[in-house]
SEFI-207252 format. One record per residue (C-alpha): residue number from 1; y negated, x, z. Coordinates in nm, 2 decimals. Example, Ala and Ser with C-alpha at 12.3 -4.5 7.8 and 13.67 -1.06 7.14 Angstrom:
// SEFI-207252
<node pos="1" north="0.45" east="1.23" up="0.78"/>
<node pos="2" north="0.11" east="1.37" up="0.71"/>
END
This chain:
// SEFI-207252
<node pos="1" north="-10.06" east="12.45" up="15.93"/>
<node pos="2" north="-10.03" east="12.08" up="15.95"/>
<node pos="3" north="-10.27" east="11.81" up="16.09"/>
<node pos="4" north="-10.62" east="11.69" up="16.05"/>
<node pos="5" north="-10.89" east="11.89" up="15.88"/>
<node pos="6" north="-11.26" east="11.81" up="15.88"/>
<node pos="7" north="-11.43" east="11.92" up="15.56"/>
<node pos="8" north="-11.82" east="11.93" up="15.57"/>
<node pos="9" north="-12.01" east="11.93" up="15.24"/>
<node pos="10" north="-11.75" east="11.74" up="15.07"/>
<node pos="11" north="-12.00" east="11.61" up="14.80"/>
<node pos="12" north="-12.11" east="11.95" up="14.69"/>
<node pos="13" north="-11.95" east="12.16" up="14.42"/>
<node pos="14" north="-11.74" east="12.37" up="14.66"/>
<node pos="15" north="-11.63" east="12.08" up="14.87"/>
<node pos="16" north="-11.54" east="11.86" up="14.57"/>
<node pos="17" north="-11.33" east="12.14" up="14.41"/>
<node pos="18" north="-11.16" east="12.19" up="14.75"/>
<node pos="19" north="-11.06" east="11.82" up="14.78"/>
<node pos="20" north="-10.94" east="11.81" up="14.41"/>
<node pos="21" north="-10.71" east="12.11" up="14.48"/>
<node pos="22" north="-10.34" east="12.03" up="14.47"/>
<node pos="23" north="-10.30" east="12.16" up="14.84"/>
<node pos="24" north="-10.54" east="11.90" up="14.97"/>
<node pos="25" north="-10.26" east="11.63" up="14.93"/>
<node pos="26" north="-10.07" east="11.80" up="15.22"/>
<node pos="27" north="-10.32" east="11.73" up="15.49"/>
<node pos="28" north="-10.51" east="11.45" up="15.65"/>
<node pos="29" north="-10.87" east="11.53" up="15.54"/>
<node pos="30" north="-11.19" east="11.39" up="15.70"/>
<node pos="31" north="-11.47" east="11.42" up="15.43"/>
<node pos="32" north="-11.77" east="11.21" up="15.54"/>
<node pos="33" north="-12.08" east="11.20" up="15.31"/>
<node pos="34" north="-12.43" east="11.22" up="15.45"/>
<node pos="35" north="-12.47" east="10.84" up="15.45"/>
<node pos="36" north="-12.18" east="10.84" up="15.71"/>
<node pos="37" north="-12.26" east="11.17" up="15.90"/>
<node pos="38" north="-12.59" east="11.35" up="15.89"/>
<node pos="39" north="-12.49" east="11.71" up="15.98"/>
<node pos="40" north="-12.86" east="11.79" up="16.08"/>
<node pos="41" north="-12.81" east="11.54" up="16.39"/>
<node pos="42" north="-12.64" east="11.75" up="16.65"/>
<node pos="43" north="-12.55" east="11.45" up="16.87"/>
<node pos="44" north="-12.40" east="11.26" up="16.56"/>
<node pos="45" north="-12.18" east="11.56" up="16.48"/>
<node pos="46" north="-12.06" east="11.61" up="16.84"/>
<node pos="47" north="-11.97" east="11.24" up="16.85"/>
<node pos="48" north="-11.78" east="11.25" up="16.52"/>
<node pos="49" north="-11.58" east="11.56" up="16.62"/>
<node pos="50" north="-11.50" east="11.41" up="16.95"/>
<node pos="51" north="-11.38" east="11.08" up="16.80"/>
<node pos="52" north="-11.17" east="11.24" up="16.52"/>
<node pos="53" north="-11.04" east="11.56" up="16.71"/>
<node pos="54" north="-10.95" east="11.77" up="16.39"/>
<node pos="55" north="-10.72" east="12.06" up="16.41"/>
<node pos="56" north="-10.93" east="12.27" up="16.18"/>
<node pos="57" north="-11.30" east="12.24" up="16.05"/>
<node pos="58" north="-11.40" east="12.38" up="15.72"/>
<node pos="59" north="-11.77" east="12.43" up="15.72"/>
<node pos="60" north="-11.91" east="12.43" up="15.36"/>
<node pos="61" north="-12.22" east="12.21" up="15.40"/>
<node pos="62" north="-12.56" east="12.34" up="15.35"/>
<node pos="63" north="-12.89" east="12.32" up="15.14"/>
<node pos="64" north="-12.83" east="12.53" up="14.82"/>
<node pos="65" north="-13.04" east="12.61" up="14.51"/>
<node pos="66" north="-13.14" east="12.89" up="14.29"/>
<node pos="67" north="-13.42" east="13.14" up="14.31"/>
<node pos="68" north="-13.69" east="12.89" up="14.21"/>
<node pos="69" north="-13.58" east="12.64" up="14.47"/>
<node pos="70" north="-13.56" east="12.90" up="14.74"/>
<node pos="71" north="-13.90" east="13.03" up="14.67"/>
<node pos="72" north="-14.06" east="12.69" up="14.67"/>
<node pos="73" north="-13.89" east="12.56" up="14.99"/>
<node pos="74" north="-13.81" east="12.87" up="15.22"/>
<node pos="75" north="-13.86" east="12.68" up="15.56"/>
<node pos="76" north="-13.62" east="12.39" up="15.45"/>
<node pos="77" north="-13.35" east="12.63" up="15.33"/>
<node pos="78" north="-13.38" east="12.82" up="15.67"/>
<node pos="79" north="-13.41" east="12.51" up="15.90"/>
<node pos="80" north="-13.17" east="12.28" up="15.74"/>
<node pos="81" north="-12.89" east="12.54" up="15.70"/>
<node pos="82" north="-12.94" east="12.66" up="16.06"/>
<node pos="83" north="-12.92" east="12.30" up="16.19"/>
<node pos="84" north="-12.61" east="12.22" up="15.99"/>
<node pos="85" north="-12.43" east="12.55" up="16.06"/>
<node pos="86" north="-12.49" east="12.56" up="16.43"/>
<node pos="87" north="-12.44" east="12.19" up="16.49"/>
<node pos="88" north="-12.09" east="12.20" up="16.34"/>
<node pos="89" north="-11.99" east="12.53" up="16.50"/>
<node pos="90" north="-12.11" east="12.41" up="16.85"/>
<node pos="91" north="-11.95" east="12.07" up="16.82"/>
<node pos="92" north="-11.62" east="12.25" up="16.74"/>
<node pos="93" north="-11.65" east="12.46" up="17.04"/>
<node pos="94" north="-11.76" east="12.18" up="17.27"/>
<node pos="95" north="-11.46" east="11.97" up="17.16"/>
<node pos="96" north="-11.22" east="12.25" up="17.17"/>
<node pos="97" north="-11.14" east="12.27" up="16.80"/>
<node pos="98" north="-10.89" east="12.57" up="16.78"/>
<node pos="99" north="-10.97" east="12.67" up="16.42"/>
<node pos="100" north="-11.27" east="12.68" up="16.21"/>
<node pos="101" north="-11.33" east="12.84" up="15.86"/>
<node pos="102" north="-11.71" east="12.90" up="15.80"/>
<node pos="103" north="-11.80" east="12.95" up="15.44"/>
<node pos="104" north="-12.11" east="13.19" up="15.43"/>
<node pos="105" north="-12.28" east="13.37" up="15.15"/>
<node pos="106" north="-12.31" east="13.71" up="14.99"/>
<node pos="107" north="-12.70" east="13.65" up="15.04"/>
<node pos="108" north="-12.63" east="13.77" up="15.39"/>
<node pos="109" north="-12.60" east="14.14" up="15.27"/>
<node pos="110" north="-12.89" east="14.39" up="15.24"/>
<node pos="111" north="-13.07" east="14.39" up="14.91"/>
<node pos="112" north="-13.08" east="14.76" up="14.83"/>
<node pos="113" north="-12.72" east="14.84" up="14.81"/>
<node pos="114" north="-12.58" east="14.91" up="14.46"/>
<node pos="115" north="-12.24" east="14.99" up="14.58"/>
<node pos="116" north="-11.99" east="14.70" up="14.67"/>
<node pos="117" north="-12.09" east="14.51" up="14.98"/>
<node pos="118" north="-11.85" east="14.54" up="15.28"/>
<node pos="119" north="-11.81" east="14.29" up="15.55"/>
<node pos="120" north="-11.96" east="14.52" up="15.82"/>
<node pos="121" north="-12.28" east="14.56" up="15.63"/>
<node pos="122" north="-12.45" east="14.24" up="15.73"/>
<node pos="123" north="-12.78" east="14.32" up="15.93"/>
<node pos="124" north="-12.78" east="14.68" up="15.82"/>
<node pos="125" north="-13.09" east="14.64" up="15.59"/>
<node pos="126" north="-13.36" east="14.42" up="15.44"/>
<node pos="127" north="-13.27" east="14.08" up="15.29"/>
<node pos="128" north="-13.36" east="13.97" up="14.95"/>
<node pos="129" north="-13.70" east="13.80" up="14.99"/>
<node pos="130" north="-13.63" east="13.53" up="14.73"/>
<node pos="131" north="-13.35" east="13.38" up="14.94"/>
<node pos="132" north="-13.43" east="13.51" up="15.29"/>
<node pos="133" north="-13.44" east="13.19" up="15.47"/>
<node pos="134" north="-13.10" east="13.07" up="15.34"/>
<node pos="135" north="-12.96" east="13.41" up="15.43"/>
<node pos="136" north="-13.09" east="13.42" up="15.78"/>
<node pos="137" north="-12.93" east="13.08" up="15.85"/>
<node pos="138" north="-12.59" east="13.19" up="15.71"/>
<node pos="139" north="-12.61" east="13.51" up="15.93"/>
<node pos="140" north="-12.69" east="13.30" up="16.24"/>
<node pos="141" north="-12.38" east="13.08" up="16.18"/>
<node pos="142" north="-12.14" east="13.38" up="16.11"/>
<node pos="143" north="-12.27" east="13.55" up="16.41"/>
<node pos="144" north="-12.21" east="13.25" up="16.63"/>
<node pos="145" north="-11.85" east="13.22" up="16.51"/>
<node pos="146" north="-11.82" east="13.59" up="16.61"/>
<node pos="147" north="-11.97" east="13.54" up="16.96"/>
<node pos="148" north="-11.75" east="13.23" up="17.03"/>
<node pos="149" north="-11.43" east="13.44" up="16.93"/>
<node pos="150" north="-11.53" east="13.70" up="17.18"/>
<node pos="151" north="-11.61" east="13.46" up="17.45"/>
<node pos="152" north="-11.32" east="13.22" up="17.40"/>
<node pos="153" north="-11.04" east="13.40" up="17.23"/>
<node pos="154" north="-10.84" east="13.07" up="17.20"/>
<node pos="155" north="-11.10" east="12.94" up="16.96"/>
<node pos="156" north="-11.04" east="13.13" up="16.63"/>
<node pos="157" north="-11.36" east="13.08" up="16.42"/>
<node pos="158" north="-11.36" east="13.30" up="16.11"/>
<node pos="159" north="-11.60" east="13.34" up="15.82"/>
<node pos="160" north="-11.54" east="13.37" up="15.44"/>
<node pos="161" north="-11.82" east="13.53" up="15.25"/>
<node pos="162" north="-11.79" east="13.44" up="14.89"/>
<node pos="163" north="-11.97" east="13.58" up="14.60"/>
<node pos="164" north="-12.18" east="13.35" up="14.39"/>
<node pos="165" north="-11.99" east="13.05" up="14.27"/>
<node pos="166" north="-12.01" east="12.81" up="13.97"/>
<node pos="167" north="-11.79" east="12.55" up="13.80"/>
<node pos="168" north="-11.70" east="12.18" up="13.80"/>
<node pos="169" north="-11.95" east="11.96" up="14.00"/>
<node pos="170" north="-12.22" east="12.23" up="13.97"/>
<node pos="171" north="-12.59" east="12.14" up="13.94"/>
<node pos="172" north="-12.75" east="12.18" up="13.60"/>
<node pos="173" north="-13.10" east="12.08" up="13.72"/>
<node pos="174" north="-13.32" east="12.34" up="13.58"/>
<node pos="175" north="-13.51" east="12.35" up="13.91"/>
<node pos="176" north="-13.22" east="12.38" up="14.14"/>
<node pos="177" north="-12.94" east="12.54" up="13.95"/>
<node pos="178" north="-12.80" east="12.90" up="13.99"/>
<node pos="179" north="-12.76" east="13.15" up="13.70"/>
<node pos="180" north="-12.45" east="13.03" up="13.52"/>
<node pos="181" north="-12.52" east="12.66" up="13.50"/>
<node pos="182" north="-12.89" east="12.74" up="13.42"/>
<node pos="183" north="-12.79" east="12.98" up="13.15"/>
<node pos="184" north="-12.54" east="12.73" up="12.99"/>
<node pos="185" north="-12.80" east="12.45" up="12.98"/>
<node pos="186" north="-13.08" east="12.67" up="12.85"/>
<node pos="187" north="-12.88" east="12.78" up="12.56"/>
<node pos="188" north="-12.74" east="12.43" up="12.50"/>
<node pos="189" north="-13.10" east="12.30" up="12.49"/>
<node pos="190" north="-13.20" east="12.58" up="12.25"/>
<node pos="191" north="-12.91" east="12.48" up="12.02"/>
<node pos="192" north="-13.00" east="12.10" up="12.04"/>
<node pos="193" north="-13.36" east="12.17" up="11.97"/>
<node pos="194" north="-13.30" east="12.44" up="11.70"/>
<node pos="195" north="-13.50" east="12.70" up="11.90"/>
<node pos="196" north="-13.48" east="13.05" up="11.78"/>
<node pos="197" north="-13.52" east="13.21" up="12.13"/>
<node pos="198" north="-13.42" east="13.18" up="12.49"/>
<node pos="199" north="-13.61" east="13.34" up="12.77"/>
<node pos="200" north="-13.45" east="13.55" up="13.05"/>
<node pos="201" north="-13.63" east="13.63" up="13.37"/>
<node pos="202" north="-13.66" east="13.99" up="13.43"/>
<node pos="203" north="-13.52" east="14.26" up="13.20"/>
<node pos="204" north="-13.16" east="14.11" up="13.22"/>
<node pos="205" north="-13.01" east="14.43" up="13.38"/>
<node pos="206" north="-12.97" east="14.29" up="13.72"/>
<node pos="207" north="-12.59" east="14.25" up="13.79"/>
<node pos="208" north="-12.43" east="13.94" up="13.95"/>
<node pos="209" north="-12.07" east="13.84" up="14.05"/>
<node pos="210" north="-11.99" east="13.48" up="13.98"/>
<node pos="211" north="-11.64" east="13.33" up="14.07"/>
<node pos="212" north="-11.52" east="13.00" up="13.93"/>
<node pos="213" north="-11.52" east="12.73" up="14.19"/>
<node pos="214" north="-11.17" east="12.63" up="14.15"/>
<node pos="215" north="-11.07" east="13.00" up="14.24"/>
<node pos="216" north="-11.27" east="12.97" up="14.56"/>
<node pos="217" north="-11.09" east="12.65" up="14.65"/>
<node pos="218" north="-10.76" east="12.83" up="14.60"/>
<node pos="219" north="-10.87" east="13.11" up="14.82"/>
<node pos="220" north="-10.98" east="12.86" up="15.10"/>
<node pos="221" north="-10.65" east="12.68" up="15.10"/>
<node pos="222" north="-10.46" east="13.01" up="15.11"/>
<node pos="223" north="-10.67" east="13.10" up="15.41"/>
<node pos="224" north="-10.59" east="12.76" up="15.58"/>
<node pos="225" north="-10.21" east="12.81" up="15.52"/>
<node pos="226" north="-10.20" east="13.17" up="15.64"/>
<node pos="227" north="-10.48" east="13.14" up="15.90"/>
<node pos="228" north="-10.33" east="13.39" up="16.13"/>
<node pos="229" north="-10.32" east="13.66" up="15.85"/>
<node pos="230" north="-10.69" east="13.61" up="15.76"/>
<node pos="231" north="-10.94" east="13.88" up="15.89"/>
<node pos="232" north="-11.21" east="13.74" up="16.11"/>
<node pos="233" north="-11.47" east="13.81" up="15.83"/>
<node pos="234" north="-11.37" east="13.85" up="15.47"/>
<node pos="235" north="-11.52" east="13.86" up="15.12"/>
<node pos="236" north="-11.40" east="13.65" up="14.85"/>
<node pos="237" north="-11.48" east="13.76" up="14.50"/>
<node pos="238" north="-11.39" east="13.91" up="14.16"/>
<node pos="239" north="-11.44" east="14.28" up="14.25"/>
<node pos="240" north="-11.64" east="14.33" up="13.93"/>
<node pos="241" north="-11.97" east="14.21" up="13.80"/>
<node pos="242" north="-12.18" east="14.15" up="13.49"/>
<node pos="243" north="-12.55" east="14.19" up="13.39"/>
<node pos="244" north="-12.76" east="13.88" up="13.36"/>
<node pos="245" north="-12.78" east="13.97" up="12.98"/>
<node pos="246" north="-12.40" east="13.95" up="12.97"/>
<node pos="247" north="-12.40" east="13.59" up="13.11"/>
<node pos="248" north="-12.64" east="13.48" up="12.85"/>
<node pos="249" north="-12.44" east="13.64" up="12.56"/>
<node pos="250" north="-12.12" east="13.48" up="12.69"/>
<node pos="251" north="-12.30" east="13.15" up="12.71"/>
<node pos="252" north="-12.43" east="13.19" up="12.36"/>
<node pos="253" north="-12.08" east="13.24" up="12.22"/>
<node pos="254" north="-11.95" east="12.94" up="12.41"/>
<node pos="255" north="-12.22" east="12.71" up="12.29"/>
<node pos="256" north="-12.23" east="12.85" up="11.94"/>
<node pos="257" north="-12.60" east="12.94" up="11.94"/>
<node pos="258" north="-12.70" east="13.25" up="11.74"/>
<node pos="259" north="-13.07" east="13.29" up="11.84"/>
<node pos="260" north="-13.24" east="13.58" up="12.02"/>
<node pos="261" north="-13.33" east="13.63" up="12.38"/>
<node pos="262" north="-13.68" east="13.72" up="12.51"/>
<node pos="263" north="-13.74" east="13.88" up="12.85"/>
<node pos="264" north="-14.01" east="13.75" up="13.09"/>
<node pos="265" north="-14.08" east="14.08" up="13.28"/>
<node pos="266" north="-14.32" east="13.91" up="13.51"/>
<node pos="267" north="-14.06" east="13.66" up="13.66"/>
<node pos="268" north="-13.85" east="13.75" up="13.96"/>
<node pos="269" north="-13.50" east="13.87" up="13.90"/>
<node pos="270" north="-13.37" east="13.90" up="14.25"/>
<node pos="271" north="-13.15" east="14.19" up="14.38"/>
<node pos="272" north="-13.06" east="14.47" up="14.13"/>
<node pos="273" north="-12.69" east="14.42" up="14.21"/>
<node pos="274" north="-12.49" east="14.20" up="14.44"/>
<node pos="275" north="-12.11" east="14.28" up="14.42"/>
<node pos="276" north="-11.88" east="14.21" up="14.72"/>
<node pos="277" north="-11.61" east="14.46" up="14.82"/>
<node pos="278" north="-11.27" east="14.29" up="14.79"/>
<node pos="279" north="-11.06" east="14.55" up="14.99"/>
<node pos="280" north="-10.98" east="14.29" up="15.27"/>
<node pos="281" north="-10.92" east="14.02" up="15.01"/>
<node pos="282" north="-10.66" east="14.23" up="14.82"/>
<node pos="283" north="-10.50" east="14.33" up="15.14"/>
<node pos="284" north="-10.46" east="13.96" up="15.23"/>
<node pos="285" north="-10.28" east="13.92" up="14.90"/>
<node pos="286" north="-10.50" east="13.70" up="14.69"/>
<node pos="287" north="-10.69" east="13.74" up="14.37"/>
<node pos="288" north="-10.88" east="13.49" up="14.14"/>
<node pos="289" north="-10.71" east="13.36" up="13.84"/>
<node pos="290" north="-11.00" east="13.26" up="13.59"/>
<node pos="291" north="-11.18" east="13.52" up="13.37"/>
<node pos="292" north="-11.56" east="13.47" up="13.32"/>
<node pos="293" north="-11.51" east="13.34" up="12.97"/>
<node pos="294" north="-11.25" east="13.08" up="13.09"/>
<node pos="295" north="-11.47" east="12.97" up="13.38"/>
<node pos="296" north="-11.78" east="12.94" up="13.18"/>
<node pos="297" north="-11.61" east="12.75" up="12.90"/>
<node pos="298" north="-11.46" east="12.50" up="13.15"/>
<node pos="299" north="-11.80" east="12.47" up="13.32"/>
<node pos="300" north="-11.97" east="12.41" up="12.98"/>
<node pos="301" north="-11.70" east="12.13" up="12.89"/>
<node pos="302" north="-11.78" east="11.98" up="13.23"/>
<node pos="303" north="-12.15" east="11.98" up="13.15"/>
<node pos="304" north="-12.10" east="11.82" up="12.79"/>
<node pos="305" north="-11.90" east="11.56" up="12.97"/>
<node pos="306" north="-12.18" east="11.48" up="13.21"/>
<node pos="307" north="-12.43" east="11.46" up="12.91"/>
<node pos="308" north="-12.21" east="11.22" up="12.72"/>
<node pos="309" north="-12.18" east="11.00" up="13.03"/>
<node pos="310" north="-12.55" east="11.00" up="13.09"/>
<node pos="311" north="-12.62" east="10.92" up="12.73"/>
<node pos="312" north="-12.36" east="10.63" up="12.75"/>
<node pos="313" north="-12.51" east="10.50" up="13.06"/>
<node pos="314" north="-12.86" east="10.51" up="12.90"/>
<node pos="315" north="-12.74" east="10.31" up="12.60"/>
<node pos="316" north="-12.57" east="10.06" up="12.83"/>
<node pos="317" north="-12.88" east="10.01" up="13.03"/>
END
């Protein structure tokens, strides 16, 4: 396609990777930050879409965080993500935007399935309690896209359901970060402090699927350019997963730390397994490029760069 694309959440990890991708140069992109457009304000979103008349909206924006952040602020994760998702999709419908790509989350799937999670399994079981508010908001937005397609077929609003994502521009804040950046930081801090041990929440056997953010950006641009071929709902993932213990061991190899791991069995570990089925993705003809080791190494190099810049800034101040 050609034309104007409105990208929400352009300041977050996924949004920044999307805008840095080579394919972004082929489009006129609107990427307002929160200071310019607060997506929680329905009237402001509607005015913005009416003024700019984009040909496609990519809805990425949302309040995100790891287990600890979700447990501490469940109401905020529910309310803010519902506000953002519904405001963007309803403004698109109101202004007749013909195409919309909604990025959801694999948190939408039931918690007790050990087999790969297929797109039609949403709302077929209980959600994981540690991120239920976030998941409910993502389900509501995805369902709204489906309802609008049914009511107004000229408006083709589709949903991509990515597995967990990590990479450049990720958050390494111990309170808000997800598994991969949190693991890299914890192991790095242990190395810096000369600590002999690093703790892992739970027994480490829970399995997770994490895809490098640059791969997700590549998939989204492929979806933009082949929008007609894209299923209405489609998972985006690796097709395989690793245990939490595996992520820590890879991090230790990358950082060069040779200590031991201690399991905190009284801490929450989340779902036993969360692996998305990539059958539709394969039929669409796309697959990720980066291995776990490559992606984690690139993420660690990015983290070291951030640490160096922070240290330089502190010295300059």
